[in-house]
KOLTIDO-455316 format. One record per residue (C-alpha): residue number from 1; x, y, z negated. Coordinates in steps of 0.05 Angstrom, whole numbers, padded with zeros to 5 digits, always signed. Example, Ala and Ser with C-alpha at 12.3 -4.5 7.8 and 13.67 -1.06 7.14 Angstrom:
BEGIN
 sevo     c1     c2     c3
    1 +00246 -00090 -00156
    2 +00273 -00021 -00143
end
This chain:
BEGIN
 sevo     c1     c2     c3
    1 -00791 -00516 +01644
    2 -00861 -00493 +01630
    3 -00876 -00460 +01560
    4 -00916 -00517 +01518
    5 -00844 -00562 +01523
    6 -00794 -00496 +01508
    7 -00838 -00481 +01443
    8 -00849 -00544 +01414
    9 -00775 -00566 +01433
   10 -00757 -00583 +01363
   11 -00750 -00627 +01309
   12 -00743 -00702 +01331
   13 -00752 -00693 +01402
   14 -00693 -00630 +01405
   15 -00639 -00693 +01382
   16 -00663 -00739 +01423
   17 -00670 -00697 +01481
   18 -00596 -00669 +01455
   19 -00569 -00743 +01450
   20 -00596 -00771 +01511
   21 -00570 -00702 +01555
   22 -00498 -00721 +01513
   23 -00503 -00794 +01544
   24 -00527 -00775 +01615
   25 -00458 -00710 +01612
   26 -00408 -00762 +01585
   27 -00432 -00813 +01643
   28 -00426 -00765 +01695
   29 -00356 -00749 +01668
   30 -00334 -00819 +01670
   31 -00364 -00827 +01740
   32 -00324 -00771 +01762
   33 -00260 -00789 +01729
   34 -00274 -00863 +01755
   35 -00278 -00839 +01827
   36 -00222 -00793 +01824
   37 -00176 -00845 +01798
   38 -00203 -00894 +01854
   39 -00191 -00854 +01906
   40 -00124 -00825 +01888
   41 -00100 -00896 +01868
   42 -00124 -00923 +01938
   43 -00101 -00864 +01995
   44 -00036 -00855 +01944
   45 -00014 -00918 +01918
   46 -00052 -00969 +01961
   47 -00076 -00998 +01890
   48 -00151 -00976 +01884
   49 -00180 -00985 +01803
   50 -00217 -01053 +01794
   51 -00280 -01060 +01784
   52 -00284 -00991 +01800
   53 -00361 -01006 +01843
   54 -00386 -01046 +01779
   55 -00370 -00977 +01735
   56 -00401 -00932 +01790
   57 -00469 -00978 +01786
   58 -00471 -00980 +01714
   59 -00458 -00913 +01705
   60 -00509 -00888 +01767
   61 -00556 -00923 +01724
   62 -00544 -00899 +01655
   63 -00548 -00832 +01681
   64 -00618 -00835 +01720
   65 -00648 -00868 +01665
   66 -00624 -00830 +01607
   67 -00647 -00766 +01631
   68 -00721 -00803 +01661
   69 -00747 -00778 +01590
   70 -00724 -00704 +01593
   71 -00753 -00700 +01660
   72 -00820 -00725 +01641
   73 -00820 -00685 +01563
   74 -00804 -00618 +01611
   75 -00845 -00627 +01665
   76 -00789 -00621 +01715
   77 -00815 -00669 +01765
   78 -00824 -00649 +01847
   79 -00890 -00627 +01853
   80 -00926 -00620 +01916
   81 -00991 -00577 +01899
   82 -01028 -00559 +01960
   83 -01097 -00577 +01946
   84 -01098 -00550 +01872
   85 -01122 -00485 +01891
   86 -01186 -00517 +01925
   87 -01202 -00567 +01879
   88 -01249 -00553 +01812
   89 -01206 -00548 +01747
   90 -01247 -00595 +01719
   91 -01232 -00652 +01773
   92 -01161 -00626 +01775
   93 -01157 -00642 +01695
   94 -01186 -00717 +01701
   95 -01135 -00723 +01758
   96 -01081 -00708 +01715
   97 -01107 -00748 +01659
   98 -01115 -00815 +01707
   99 -01048 -00804 +01732
  100 -01013 -00791 +01663
  101 -01043 -00856 +01646
  102 -01034 -00894 +01710
  103 -00953 -00872 +01700
  104 -00953 -00896 +01623
  105 -00979 -00958 +01635
  106 -00932 -00974 +01700
  107 -00872 -00955 +01653
  108 -00893 -00998 +01598
  109 -00899 -01051 +01647
  110 -00832 -01038 +01679
  111 -00799 -01033 +01614
  112 -00829 -01111 +01593
  113 -00803 -01137 +01649
  114 -00735 -01105 +01655
  115 -00735 -01131 +01572
  116 -00757 -01194 +01585
  117 -00694 -01189 +01637
  118 -00651 -01159 +01592
  119 -00657 -01224 +01539
  120 -00649 -01278 +01597
  121 -00584 -01241 +01611
  122 -00556 -01239 +01544
  123 -00576 -01313 +01528
  124 -00541 -01336 +01595
  125 -00484 -01288 +01577
  126 -00486 -01251 +01642
  127 -00436 -01200 +01656
  128 -00408 -01163 +01721
  129 -00357 -01203 +01762
  130 -00290 -01171 +01750
  131 -00293 -01125 +01685
  132 -00341 -01182 +01652
  133 -00377 -01133 +01620
  134 -00443 -01152 +01597
  135 -00505 -01136 +01638
  136 -00562 -01147 +01587
  137 -00539 -01089 +01561
  138 -00552 -01041 +01606
  139 -00617 -01069 +01620
  140 -00641 -01061 +01550
  141 -00622 -00978 +01556
  142 -00661 -00982 +01616
  143 -00722 -01014 +01575
  144 -00713 -00966 +01519
  145 -00707 -00909 +01571
  146 -00778 -00935 +01604
  147 -00812 -00934 +01542
  148 -00794 -00871 +01516
  149 -00811 -00835 +01586
  150 -00879 -00876 +01579
  151 -00888 -00842 +01508
  152 -00873 -00769 +01536
  153 -00914 -00781 +01592
  154 -00979 -00800 +01563
  155 -00974 -00762 +01499
  156 -00945 -00689 +01531
  157 -00980 -00707 +01595
  158 -01049 -00714 +01572
  159 -01039 -00653 +01530
  160 -01009 -00613 +01594
  161 -01079 -00632 +01635
  162 -01129 -00611 +01578
  163 -01081 -00550 +01567
  164 -01086 -00531 +01643
  165 -01156 -00535 +01643
  166 -01172 -00495 +01587
  167 -01125 -00444 +01616
  168 -01152 -00445 +01688
  169 -01228 -00445 +01664
  170 -01205 -00386 +01614
  171 -01177 -00345 +01671
  172 -01230 -00355 +01712
  173 -01278 -00329 +01663
  174 -01240 -00264 +01666
  175 -01239 -00255 +01731
  176 -01315 -00265 +01733
  177 -01321 -00210 +01681
  178 -01271 -00161 +01705
  179 -01226 -00166 +01641
end
């Protein structure tokens, strides 16, 4: 986690991160429990847990989309920066700015599309096959995760792009003056 996030993870963001991490942790624990019960039931009692596949699929969606905003906020993405040393800082800033805007636009669009699917799923009363769990509510969760992530990418990502440019130019100036 970089210094920007560490120093700014306060107030509502701190509580949002805590809430999303709690959802993810509880879901992972539930996933582990489901898997253990299913395996023990399948091999010891020849009776697997009914609907374990559905629960696993839903739990995985919840885990992935609950940590997506946190990963974006903390800038914990996998990054390949092989060419960053050879590209001028101003060009890096423009590139980072454009990437963040493009990613935010894509996340808003995906959220809109998933929201339409969630509304349709709720209106059709679509449920899972074995356990009859309404699928639309998980789609709504995914929608809001996309939108929260887009907000975080747009605000903090653009701030980071300008901050990195400013720090790089200050470091370059200090190297030239010999400080």
